[in-house]
C-alpha positions in Angstrom: -34.2 90.0 -54.4 -35.8 86.9 -56.0 -35.3 85.3 -59.4 -38.0 84.8 -62.0 -38.3 81.6 -64.1 -40.3 81.9 -67.4 -41.0 79.3 -70.1 -41.9 79.9 -73.7 -43.4 77.2 -76.0 -44.3 79.3 -79.0 -41.5 78.0 -81.2 -42.4 74.7 -82.9 -40.2 71.8 -81.5 -38.3 74.1 -79.2 -38.8 75.4 -75.7 -37.1 78.4 -74.1 -36.7 78.7 -70.3 -35.0 81.6 -68.5 -34.2 82.5 -65.0 -33.5 86.2 -64.6 -31.1 87.0 -61.9 -31.0 90.9 -61.9 -28.1 91.1 -59.5 -25.9 88.9 -61.6 -23.0 90.2 -63.8 -23.0 87.2 -66.1 -25.3 85.0 -68.2 -25.2 81.4 -69.1 -27.1 79.9 -72.1 -27.3 76.2 -73.1 -28.9 74.4 -76.0 -30.1 71.1 -74.7 -30.8 68.3 -77.2 -32.8 65.2 -76.0 -30.3 62.7 -77.6 -27.1 61.3 -76.3 -25.1 58.1 -76.6 -28.0 55.9 -75.8 -29.9 57.2 -78.8 -27.3 56.3 -81.4 -27.9 53.5 -83.9 -25.3 50.7 -83.8 -23.3 52.2 -86.7 -23.4 55.6 -84.9 -21.7 54.6 -81.6 -19.8 57.7 -80.4 -21.5 60.0 -82.8 -23.0 62.4 -80.2 -19.6 63.0 -78.6 -17.7 63.1 -81.9 -20.3 65.6 -83.3 -19.8 67.8 -80.2 -16.1 68.1 -81.3 -16.7 68.7 -85.0 -19.4 71.4 -84.8 -17.0 73.8 -83.2 -14.6 73.6 -86.2 -16.6 75.8 -88.5 -20.1 76.8 -89.6 -21.6 78.0 -92.9 -20.5 81.5 -92.1 -17.4 81.4 -89.8 -14.3 79.4 -89.1 -13.7 77.8 -85.7 -11.0 80.4 -85.1 -13.4 83.3 -85.8 -16.0 81.8 -83.4 -13.4 81.4 -80.7 -12.1 85.0 -81.2 -15.6 86.4 -80.8 -16.1 84.5 -77.5 -12.6 85.4 -76.2 -13.2 89.1 -77.0 -16.2 88.9 -74.6 -14.2 87.1 -71.9 -16.5 84.1 -72.1 -16.4 80.4 -72.3 -17.9 78.2 -75.1 -18.1 74.5 -74.5 -20.3 71.3 -74.7 -20.7 67.9 -73.1 -22.4 64.7 -74.0 -24.5 62.5 -71.7 -26.2 59.2 -72.2 -29.7 60.8 -72.8 -28.8 64.4 -73.8 -26.2 66.7 -75.2 -25.7 70.3 -74.1 -23.9 73.1 -75.9 -23.4 76.1 -73.7 -21.8 79.5 -73.3 -21.1 81.7 -70.2 -20.3 85.4 -70.7 -20.5 88.8 -69.0 -24.1 89.9 -69.4 -23.4 92.7 -71.8 -22.1 90.1 -74.3 -25.1 87.9 -74.2 -26.5 88.7 -77.7 -23.3 88.0 -79.4 -22.7 84.8 -77.4 -26.2 83.5 -78.3 -25.6 84.1 -81.9 -22.3 82.2 -81.8 -23.9 79.3 -79.8 -26.9 79.0 -82.2 -24.6 79.2 -85.2 -22.5 76.3 -83.9 -25.4 74.1 -83.1 -27.5 74.8 -86.1 -24.9 75.4 -88.8 -21.9 73.4 -87.8 -20.7 72.0 -91.1 -19.1 68.6 -90.3 -16.6 69.0 -93.2 -14.7 65.8 -94.0 -11.4 67.4 -93.3 -12.5 68.6 -89.9 -13.8 65.1 -89.1 -10.4 63.7 -89.9 -8.6 66.2 -87.6 -11.0 65.7 -84.7 -10.9 61.9 -85.1 -7.3 61.9 -83.9 -8.3 64.2 -81.0 -11.1 61.9 -80.0 -8.9 58.9 -80.2 -6.4 60.6 -78.0 -9.1 61.4 -75.5 -10.2 57.7 -75.7 -6.6 56.6 -75.0 -6.4 58.9 -72.0 -9.6 57.4 -70.5 -8.3 53.9 -71.1 -5.2 54.8 -69.1 -7.4 56.0 -66.1 -8.1 52.9 -64.0 -11.0 54.6 -62.2 -12.8 55.5 -65.5 -12.2 52.0 -66.8 -13.4 50.3 -63.7 -16.6 52.4 -63.7 -17.2 51.7 -67.3 -16.8 47.9 -66.9 -19.1 47.9 -63.9 -21.7 49.9 -65.7 -21.6 47.5 -68.7 -22.0 44.5 -66.4 -25.0 46.0 -64.7 -26.8 47.4 -67.8 -25.9 44.6 -70.1 -27.2 45.1 -73.7 -29.0 48.4 -72.9 -27.7 51.2 -75.0 -27.1 53.1 -71.8 -24.2 50.7 -71.1 -22.2 51.8 -74.1 -19.3 54.2 -73.4 -20.3 57.7 -74.3 -17.1 58.4 -76.1 -17.4 55.3 -78.2 -14.7 52.7 -78.8 -11.6 52.9 -81.0 -13.3 50.8 -83.6 -16.5 52.9 -83.7 -14.7 56.2 -83.7 -12.5 55.0 -86.6 -15.6 54.0 -88.5 -17.5 57.3 -88.2 -17.5 59.5 -91.3 -18.8 63.0 -92.1 -22.0 61.9 -93.6 -22.9 59.7 -90.6 -22.3 62.6 -88.3 -24.3 65.0 -90.5 -27.2 62.5 -90.6 -27.2 62.1 -86.8 -27.0 65.9 -86.4 -30.0 66.5 -88.7 -32.0 63.7 -87.0 -31.6 64.8 -83.4 -32.3 68.4 -84.2 -35.3 67.7 -86.4 -36.8 65.4 -83.8 -38.3 68.5 -82.2 -37.1 68.0 -78.6 -34.7 70.9 -78.0 -34.6 73.3 -75.0 -32.8 76.6 -74.8 -32.1 77.5 -71.2 -30.6 80.7 -69.9 -29.8 82.0 -66.4 -28.2 85.2 -65.2 -29.1 88.8 -66.3 -31.5 87.8 -69.0 -34.2 89.6 -70.9 -36.7 86.8 -71.6 -38.6 88.4 -74.5 -35.4 89.4 -76.2 -33.9 85.9 -76.0 -37.1 84.3 -77.3 -37.2 86.7 -80.3 -33.5 86.0 -81.0 -34.0 82.3 -80.9 -37.2 82.4 -83.0 -35.6 84.5 -85.7 -32.4 82.4 -85.8 -31.2 79.3 -87.7 -31.9 76.9 -84.8 -35.6 77.5 -84.9 -35.6 77.0 -88.7 -33.7 73.7 -88.5 -35.9 72.3 -85.7 -39.1 73.4 -87.4 -38.1 71.5 -90.6 -39.0 68.3 -88.9 -37.9 64.8 -90.0 -37.1 64.6 -93.7 -37.5 61.0 -94.8 -38.1 57.8 -93.0 -34.4 57.5 -92.4 -34.4 60.6 -90.3 -36.9 59.4 -87.8 -36.1 59.4 -84.1 -34.0 56.4 -83.1 -35.7 54.7 -80.2 -33.2 53.6 -77.6 -33.6 50.1 -76.2 -33.2 51.8 -72.8 -36.9 52.8 -72.9 -37.9 49.2 -72.5 -35.9 48.5 -69.4 -38.0 49.2 -66.3 -36.5 49.5 -62.8 -39.2 47.3 -61.3 -38.9 44.6 -63.9 -36.5 42.6 -61.7 -36.4 39.6 -64.0 -34.3 41.8 -66.4 -31.7 42.7 -63.9 -28.2 41.5 -64.5 -26.9 38.7 -62.4 -23.8 39.2 -60.2 -20.7 39.2 -62.2 -17.0 39.8 -61.9 -15.0 41.7 -64.6 -11.3 42.2 -64.3 -9.4 44.7 -66.4 -5.6 44.6 -66.5 -3.5 47.7 -66.1 0.0 46.7 -65.5 1.3 50.3 -65.5 -0.7 51.2 -62.5 0.4 51.0 -58.9 -3.2 51.0 -57.6 -6.2 48.7 -57.8 -9.5 50.4 -58.5 -12.7 48.6 -57.4 -16.1 49.6 -58.7 -19.3 48.0 -57.4 -22.6 48.9 -59.2 -26.2 47.8 -59.3 -29.5 49.1 -60.6 -31.5 51.6 -58.6 -34.7 53.6 -59.1 -35.2 55.6 -62.3 -35.3 59.4 -62.5 -39.0 59.7 -61.7 -39.4 56.6 -59.5 -41.3 57.1 -56.2 -38.2 56.0 -54.2 -35.7 58.3 -55.9 -35.4 60.7 -53.0 -34.8 57.8 -50.5 -32.2 56.3 -52.9 -30.4 59.7 -53.2 -30.3 60.1 -49.4 -29.2 56.4 -48.9 -26.4 56.9 -51.4 -25.2 60.0 -49.5 -25.3 58.2 -46.2 -23.1 55.4 -47.8 -20.5 57.6 -49.5 -21.7 61.1 -50.5 -19.8 63.3 -48.0 -17.0 63.6 -45.5 -19.1 62.1 -42.7 -20.4 59.2 -44.9 -19.9 55.7 -43.8 -17.4 54.8 -46.6 -15.3 57.9 -46.1 -15.2 57.6 -42.3 -14.5 53.9 -42.2 -12.3 53.2 -45.2 -10.3 56.4 -45.3 -10.4 58.1 -41.9 -10.4 55.0 -39.6 -8.5 52.4 -41.6 -6.5 54.6 -44.0 -7.0 52.1 -46.8 -7.8 54.4 -49.7 -7.5 58.0 -50.9 -10.4 57.6 -53.4 -13.6 56.2 -51.9 -17.1 57.3 -52.6 -20.7 56.3 -53.7 -22.6 58.0 -56.4 -25.9 57.7 -58.3 -27.0 58.2 -61.9 -30.7 58.2 -62.7 -32.1 57.9 -66.2 -35.6 57.7 -67.8 -36.1 54.0 -67.3 -33.5 52.9 -64.7 -30.7 54.1 -62.4 -27.3 53.1 -61.3 -25.7 53.3 -57.8 -21.9 52.9 -57.7 -19.3 52.4 -55.0 -15.7 53.2 -56.1 -12.5 52.8 -54.1 -8.8 52.5 -54.9 -5.8 51.4 -53.0 -2.2 50.2 -53.5 -1.9 46.6 -54.5 -0.9 45.4 -51.1 -4.0 46.7 -49.5 -6.6 45.5 -51.9 -7.7 42.5 -49.9 -8.2 44.7 -46.8 -10.0 47.3 -49.0 -12.3 44.6 -50.3 -13.2 43.5 -46.8 -13.9 47.0 -45.7 -16.1 47.8 -48.7 -18.1 44.6 -48.0 -18.4 45.5 -44.3 -19.7 49.0 -45.0 -22.1 48.2 -47.8 -23.6 45.2 -46.0 -23.9 47.4 -42.9 -26.5 49.5 -44.7 -28.8 46.5 -44.2 -27.5 45.0 -40.9 -27.1 48.4 -39.2 -29.6 50.8 -40.9 -28.7 54.5 -40.8 -29.6 56.4 -37.6 -31.6 59.6 -37.7 -28.6 61.9 -37.4 -26.9 60.1 -40.3 -29.9 60.7 -42.5 -30.1 64.4 -41.3 -26.4 64.9 -42.4 -27.0 63.2 -45.7 -30.0 65.4 -46.4 -27.9 68.4 -45.4 -25.2 67.4 -47.8 -27.6 67.0 -50.7 -29.6 70.2 -50.0 -26.5 72.1 -49.4 -25.1 71.1 -52.8 -28.3 72.4 -54.5 -28.1 75.7 -52.6 -24.4 76.2 -53.2 -25.2 76.0 -57.0 -27.6 78.9 -56.7 -24.7 81.4 -56.8 -23.6 80.1 -60.2 -25.6 81.1 -63.4 -24.1 78.0 -65.2 -25.4 75.7 -62.5 -28.8 77.4 -62.5 -29.0 77.1 -66.3 -28.1 73.4 -66.1 -30.8 72.8 -63.5 -33.7 74.5 -65.4 -32.6 73.1 -68.8 -32.4 69.5 -67.5 -35.7 69.8 -65.8 -37.6 71.2 -68.8 -35.9 68.6 -71.1 -36.5 65.6 -68.9 -39.8 66.5 -67.3 -41.3 69.3 -69.4 -41.6 71.4 -66.2 -39.2 73.2 -63.9 -39.3 72.0 -60.3 -38.6 74.9 -58.0 -35.6 74.8 -55.7 -38.0 74.8 -52.7 -39.8 71.7 -54.0 -36.5 69.9 -54.6 -35.3 70.7 -51.1 -38.7 69.7 -49.5 -38.6 66.4 -51.4 -35.3 65.5 -49.8 -36.2 66.8 -46.4 -39.3 64.6 -46.3 -37.1 61.5 -46.4 -37.0 59.6 -43.1 -34.7 57.0 -41.7 -37.4 54.4 -42.3 -37.6 55.4 -45.9 -33.9 54.9 -46.3 -33.9 51.6 -44.5 -36.9 50.4 -46.5 -35.2 51.4 -49.8 -31.9 49.7 -49.0 -33.4 46.5 -47.5 -36.0 46.2 -50.3 -33.4 46.8 -53.0 -32.7 43.3 -54.3 -30.8 44.1 -57.5 -27.5 42.2 -57.5 -24.1 44.0 -57.3 -21.6 43.7 -60.1 -17.9 44.2 -59.6 -15.1 45.5 -61.8 -11.5 45.5 -60.7 -8.7 47.3 -62.6 -5.0 47.2 -61.7 -1.9 45.0 -61.6 -2.9 42.9 -58.6 -6.7 42.5 -58.6 -8.3 40.1 -56.2 -8.4 36.5 -57.5 -11.8 35.1 -58.5 -12.4 33.8 -55.0 -11.6 37.1 -53.4 -13.8 39.0 -55.9 -16.6 36.6 -55.4 -16.1 37.0 -51.7 -16.5 40.7 -52.0 -19.8 40.3 -54.0 -21.0 37.8 -51.4 -20.1 40.3 -48.6 -22.1 43.1 -50.1 -25.0 40.8 -50.8 -24.5 40.4 -54.5 
């Protein structure tokens, strides 16, 4: 039994994409807005994430408690998350509760009130969340490394904001940001599971979200904020950040967290598949070089991995590892050895095959989850204005050869940046040595 993907473009400023899974007992729906932390004006830093909190507090017709009770009665889950280039509000329910769930979701996104008293309550919640992230050395190290690599690009700003920016945000700023991003006319409603496409399109077209989006920008102050990230191109190597060392102190921790990062191809770059496979060879699975050498052979770290983020105009590859203070020098040496080895000892064919298996398997494992399918088709339509089939995605990865991986890694000349967080970080010489070791 196969699924069916359909796209509707009849609602001004709003696209609807569905994937009907007739065998499924549940349905997931998401409202995707093409604005995230990188689209905030300087005085709006943290607004996309803060707004996500506040919209659930109440709408023009219902309290937050009433909205929660309606979803709980269905046995569903209502949530949201903010990225650097998008925000998604989503709900996942048993299929028979889909109509009610969509009404609640649309009410939240279109009619969330941003009442001043709700903003004050959620301000403390966001500040508490921010404090929790600051206490996590892994999050802090990754944030510092990202900032070092991306520099002044809005993509480098912490999604959650800073204590100062969150304290400064008020209800009117959040309402203005909310109106602007919805009226910009780049909104996708995605649904996967047991879905009636025509019924969902009618429900969205007749609801408040379509009316808000169709209103368009009001005055000049409500135009789309253009992120500076759109001007940063992956191939413009003169703009790439130089190697740098950032050290964050965390005297309460017993571990040192190291984060290496550098620019990598953008989301639609011709080398993106090779970059994904190379990252998986380096540290994407249990048989990856980092995991096998650093954890299995040397026992230096519990946390060790490589990951990749790809955006419109650039990308970021990261290597993260943590160890007790006494092992940090050995860990630095091991990281340098493995990362530099990607150039000196290019991956063999069987390594590339395993990395491709890891990546394609991750895609296929997500096919059993309506929420994962909804995320996939929603992101594709929002980012590319088309939905790439699973078969196309798998084939793109399977076409990558060991030569492609070697050419990508040896040709990738962006410098590495390093962030170290913990009570006993490497000294400046040790950190510089690690950067030199990895070719930064």
